[in-house]
Backbone as CSV, one residue per row, in Angstrom:
resi,resn,N_x,N_y,N_z,CA_x,CA_y,CA_z,C_x,C_y,C_z
1,MET,0.848,-1.170,0.000,0.000,0.000,0.000,0.892,1.231,0.000
2,THR,0.612,2.177,-0.871,1.381,3.417,-0.932,0.448,4.602,-0.752
3,ALA,1.010,5.649,-0.261,0.254,6.890,-0.086,0.986,8.015,-0.782
4,GLN,0.245,8.906,-1.377,0.836,10.052,-2.036,0.645,11.272,-1.135
5,VAL,1.739,11.949,-0.838,1.701,13.122,0.012,2.115,14.322,-0.811
6,LYS,1.331,15.384,-0.724,1.623,16.604,-1.463,1.892,17.714,-0.460
7,ASN,3.004,18.383,-0.608,3.341,19.518,0.248,2.937,20.783,-0.507
8,ALA,1.781,21.305,-0.167,1.230,22.444,-0.906,1.430,23.739,-0.128
9,HIS,1.364,24.833,-0.863,1.434,26.171,-0.277,0.083,26.855,-0.431
10,ILE,-0.177,27.803,0.438,-1.426,28.560,0.368,-1.398,29.436,-0.888
11,HIS,-2.432,29.295,-1.684,-2.548,30.050,-2.931,-3.607,31.158,-2.826
12,ARG,-4.646,30.894,-2.007,-5.771,31.823,-1.891,-6.365,31.738,-0.491
13,LEU,-6.807,32.882,0.020,-7.477,32.946,1.317,-8.958,33.252,1.133
14,GLU,-9.751,32.810,2.100,-11.175,33.114,2.131,-11.580,33.271,3.596
15,ILE,-12.472,34.200,3.883,-13.003,34.348,5.231,-14.305,33.571,5.302
16,PHE,-14.346,32.610,6.222,-15.557,31.809,6.407,-16.377,32.383,7.551
17,SER,-17.667,32.567,7.297,-18.608,33.061,8.293,-19.908,32.303,8.108
18,ARG,-20.479,31.817,9.183,-21.751,31.099,9.081,-22.884,32.026,8.633
19,PHE,-22.761,33.298,8.995,-23.803,34.266,8.657,-23.172,35.525,8.090
20,ARG,-23.858,36.173,7.163,-23.446,37.475,6.640,-24.276,38.582,7.270
21,GLN,-25.373,38.192,7.911,-26.225,39.152,8.607,-26.283,38.729,10.070
22,ILE,-25.949,39.650,10.971,-25.966,39.339,12.400,-26.748,40.403,13.148
23,ASN,-27.277,40.018,14.281,-28.081,40.931,15.094,-27.211,41.796,15.985
24,LYS,-27.636,43.015,16.170,-26.997,43.922,17.120,-26.964,43.234,18.483
25,GLY,-25.821,43.289,19.146,-25.659,42.665,20.456,-25.140,41.241,20.414
26,ASP,-25.157,40.606,19.252,-24.676,39.226,19.136,-23.163,39.174,18.985
27,ASN,-22.581,38.068,19.453,-21.172,37.765,19.204,-21.094,36.931,17.938
28,HIS,-19.988,37.071,17.222,-19.843,36.395,15.934,-18.392,35.961,15.736
29,GLN,-18.207,34.817,15.121,-16.874,34.311,14.823,-16.697,34.120,13.324
30,MET,-15.511,34.520,12.842,-15.116,34.258,11.464,-13.758,33.572,11.511
31,GLU,-13.427,32.857,10.467,-12.117,32.210,10.421,-11.545,32.259,9.013
32,VAL,-10.238,32.202,8.937,-9.554,32.192,7.649,-9.496,30.755,7.145
33,ARG,-9.751,30.581,5.879,-9.551,29.286,5.221,-8.565,29.498,4.094
34,GLY,-7.674,28.555,3.954,-6.656,28.623,2.905,-6.866,27.536,1.869
35,PHE,-6.550,27.856,0.616,-6.698,26.917,-0.486,-5.392,26.835,-1.253
36,ASP,-5.072,25.643,-1.746,-3.884,25.513,-2.585,-4.249,25.863,-4.025
37,ASP,-3.298,25.725,-4.941,-3.534,26.117,-6.339,-4.507,25.204,-7.072
38,GLU,-4.863,24.055,-6.477,-5.839,23.155,-7.084,-7.220,23.286,-6.438
39,GLY,-7.357,24.213,-5.489,-8.641,24.429,-4.836,-8.880,23.573,-3.605
40,ASN,-7.876,22.787,-3.204,-8.013,21.981,-1.989,-7.904,22.885,-0.769
41,ILE,-8.729,22.604,0.234,-8.745,23.432,1.434,-7.777,22.861,2.472
42,PHE,-7.058,23.755,3.143,-6.201,23.349,4.248,-7.099,23.087,5.450
43,ASN,-6.853,21.990,6.152,-7.729,21.669,7.269,-7.458,22.524,8.493
44,ASN,-6.334,23.236,8.528,-5.997,24.029,9.706,-4.960,25.081,9.329
45,LEU,-5.165,26.307,9.775,-4.185,27.377,9.562,-3.644,27.897,10.896
46,GLU,-3.897,27.137,11.956,-3.413,27.531,13.273,-1.883,27.587,13.253
47,GLY,-1.338,28.634,13.837,0.110,28.833,13.849,0.577,29.847,12.823
48,PHE,-0.214,30.066,11.771,0.099,31.113,10.805,-0.310,32.461,11.394
49,LYS,0.397,33.509,11.019,0.064,34.861,11.495,-0.735,35.591,10.422
50,PHE,-1.772,36.308,10.880,-2.653,37.036,9.977,-2.838,38.461,10.460
51,ASP,-3.110,39.350,9.526,-3.421,40.742,9.837,-4.870,40.992,9.458
52,TRP,-5.728,41.139,10.475,-7.132,41.458,10.274,-7.292,42.968,10.250
53,ALA,-8.087,43.485,9.341,-8.294,44.935,9.245,-9.764,45.221,8.924
54,THR,-10.218,46.390,9.352,-11.568,46.847,9.040,-11.471,47.849,7.907
55,LEU,-12.119,47.560,6.794,-12.101,48.440,5.632,-13.250,49.429,5.658
56,GLU,-14.340,49.060,6.333,-15.548,49.890,6.356,-16.355,49.517,7.591
57,GLY,-16.943,50.482,8.265,-17.874,50.223,9.353,-17.255,49.797,10.669
58,HIS,-16.067,50.325,10.983,-15.406,49.931,12.226,-16.214,50.322,13.468
59,GLU,-17.090,51.305,13.339,-17.895,51.749,14.481,-19.076,50.819,14.756
60,ASN,-19.349,49.878,13.861,-20.511,48.996,14.004,-20.251,47.759,14.853
61,PHE,-18.989,47.486,15.169,-18.670,46.302,15.965,-17.439,46.561,16.818
62,MET,-17.206,45.652,17.753,-16.022,45.705,18.602,-15.376,44.325,18.557
63,ARG,-14.074,44.315,18.346,-13.360,43.044,18.367,-13.272,42.566,19.811
64,ILE,-13.553,41.281,20.030,-13.516,40.709,21.367,-12.623,39.475,21.374
65,SER,-12.248,39.044,22.550,-11.399,37.859,22.691,-12.252,36.597,22.547
66,PRO,-11.608,35.461,22.241,-12.360,34.202,22.174,-13.086,33.907,23.488
67,LYS,-12.454,34.231,24.595,-13.067,33.985,25.908,-14.329,34.830,26.076
68,GLU,-14.275,36.113,25.681,-15.452,36.991,25.760,-16.584,36.480,24.871
69,ALA,-16.218,35.829,23.771,-17.215,35.302,22.844,-17.784,33.968,23.313
70,GLY,-17.240,33.435,24.411,-17.701,32.146,24.921,-17.164,30.975,24.129
71,HIS,-16.025,31.178,23.481,-15.421,30.143,22.650,-14.335,29.442,23.438
72,ASN,-14.227,28.131,23.265,-13.249,27.373,24.043,-12.054,26.886,23.241
73,LYS,-11.907,27.319,22.009,-10.759,26.918,21.199,-9.475,27.454,21.825
74,MET,-8.447,26.628,21.869,-7.159,27.055,22.411,-6.507,28.002,21.395
75,HIS,-6.110,29.176,21.868,-5.459,30.165,21.020,-4.072,30.454,21.548
76,ARG,-3.242,30.915,20.659,-1.892,31.277,21.071,-1.940,32.360,22.127
77,GLU,-1.124,32.208,23.139,-1.076,33.205,24.205,-0.245,34.415,23.792
78,VAL,0.685,34.240,22.849,1.607,35.299,22.489,0.872,36.486,21.888
79,ASN,0.124,36.260,20.820,-0.601,37.353,20.180,-1.856,36.818,19.492
80,PRO,-2.954,36.625,20.254,-4.166,36.095,19.629,-4.780,37.043,18.602
81,ILE,-4.328,38.302,18.567,-4.832,39.263,17.586,-4.491,38.807,16.168
82,ASN,-3.358,38.150,15.990,-2.927,37.690,14.667,-3.303,36.239,14.401
83,ASP,-4.307,35.749,15.076,-4.735,34.364,14.956,-5.563,34.150,13.689
84,ASP,-5.941,32.896,13.438,-6.734,32.569,12.266,-8.232,32.778,12.490
85,ASP,-8.628,33.181,13.690,-10.022,33.480,14.008,-10.188,34.963,14.315
86,PHE,-11.394,35.459,14.089,-11.742,36.841,14.411,-13.088,36.806,15.116
87,PHE,-13.142,37.350,16.324,-14.369,37.387,17.103,-14.822,38.832,17.248
88,LEU,-16.128,39.065,17.123,-16.637,40.426,17.256,-17.974,40.432,17.971
89,ARG,-18.329,41.606,18.494,-19.646,41.856,19.066,-20.260,42.982,18.244
90,ALA,-21.454,42.733,17.703,-22.152,43.732,16.891,-22.698,44.823,17.795
91,LEU,-22.366,46.083,17.498,-22.751,47.208,18.339,-23.924,48.009,17.806
92,LYS,-23.944,48.242,16.497,-25.037,49.043,15.935,-25.285,48.641,14.490
93,PRO,-26.505,48.861,14.010,-26.848,48.472,12.640,-25.997,49.203,11.603
94,GLY,-25.712,48.503,10.533,-24.941,49.054,9.430,-24.170,47.962,8.721
95,PHE,-23.235,48.379,7.879,-22.401,47.455,7.121,-20.968,47.551,7.619
96,SER,-20.300,46.417,7.651,-18.880,46.382,8.006,-18.171,45.454,7.038
97,THR,-17.012,45.891,6.564,-16.186,45.062,5.698,-14.881,44.786,6.419
98,ILE,-14.549,43.505,6.543,-13.356,43.070,7.261,-12.477,42.298,6.291
99,SER,-11.167,42.531,6.384,-10.229,41.827,5.501,-9.171,41.121,6.332
100,VAL,-8.487,40.194,5.676,-7.395,39.471,6.326,-6.288,39.230,5.307
101,LYS,-5.060,39.340,5.767,-3.853,39.132,4.950,-2.926,38.217,5.729
102,ILE,-2.297,37.288,5.070,-1.343,36.408,5.733,-0.013,37.143,5.887
103,LEU,0.634,36.977,7.038,1.865,37.710,7.345,3.122,36.841,7.292
104,GLU,3.022,35.636,6.814,4.159,34.713,6.807,5.108,34.979,5.641
105,PRO,6.425,34.873,5.882,7.396,35.017,4.791,7.143,33.964,3.701
106,GLY,7.253,34.390,2.469,7.016,33.502,1.333,5.584,33.525,0.839
107,TYR,4.714,34.211,1.544,3.309,34.284,1.151,2.887,35.699,0.775
108,GLU,3.815,36.536,0.447,3.517,37.924,0.089,2.627,38.025,-1.155
109,HIS,2.666,37.023,-2.025,1.875,37.022,-3.260,0.400,36.697,-3.036
110,VAL,0.039,36.182,-1.854,-1.348,35.788,-1.587,-2.186,37.039,-1.313
111,ALA,-3.213,37.231,-2.113,-4.075,38.411,-1.980,-4.898,38.337,-0.697
112,LYS,-5.185,39.508,-0.140,-6.026,39.532,1.050,-7.447,39.134,0.667
113,ALA,-8.170,38.621,1.658,-9.575,38.254,1.471,-10.421,39.233,2.270
114,SER,-11.659,39.438,1.857,-12.535,40.333,2.605,-13.955,39.773,2.629
115,ILE,-14.724,40.289,3.595,-16.120,39.875,3.748,-16.918,41.087,4.200
116,LYS,-18.142,41.192,3.701,-19.027,42.296,4.096,-20.139,41.714,4.966
117,LEU,-20.285,42.287,6.163,-21.310,41.858,7.106,-22.381,42.937,7.231
118,THR,-23.599,42.512,7.456,-24.703,43.424,7.717,-25.149,43.210,9.151
119,ILE,-25.178,44.291,9.920,-25.634,44.227,11.302,-27.019,44.864,11.349
120,VAL,-27.969,44.129,11.926,-29.362,44.579,11.953,-29.906,44.569,13.382
121,GLU,-30.995,45.315,13.577,-31.718,45.253,14.850,-32.396,43.881,14.918
122,PRO,-32.397,43.256,16.093,-33.080,41.957,16.202,-34.575,42.108,15.933
123,PHE,-35.152,41.105,15.330,-36.578,41.104,15.010,-37.342,40.660,16.251
124,VAL,-38.234,41.506,16.751,-39.013,41.201,17.952,-40.484,41.409,17.646
125,ILE,-41.303,40.453,18.052,-42.750,40.564,17.872,-43.332,41.038,19.188
126,GLU,-44.096,42.139,19.115,-44.733,42.659,20.323,-46.234,42.766,20.095
127,PRO,-47.088,42.541,21.003,-46.749,42.121,22.358,-46.372,40.639,22.380
128,ALA,-45.472,40.314,23.280,-45.039,38.930,23.429,-46.186,38.113,24.000
129,ASP,-46.391,36.930,23.484,-47.460,36.056,23.950,-47.033,35.442,25.285
130,PRO,-47.843,35.556,26.352,-47.443,35.032,27.665,-47.400,33.525,27.704
């Protein structure tokens, strides 16, 4: 029995988010996903350094720690700001665009990825049925 092993490099980044629309007051997690030149996804980017930036709507959310978000994933203690995850708390309705760039040597050619989020007021039906 033989196995073929391919040592691939990151060719493209994508920001994964379960939702593009989130409610004001909610916590939200996004993560970086990496793809090789054949479109295969890397199963883990932990240990790589990333630069997260807000391109639009920085006043609509606040970046929070994984612990504040109630997340139990182990993160690097050195600088979790440059981690492969981004946690936020939605503060007010509007649009926010967030980008990420890989900071590792040899990956300067990889284009940054971005995502646009919509923050909305939660939908509430009144009067509430007792």
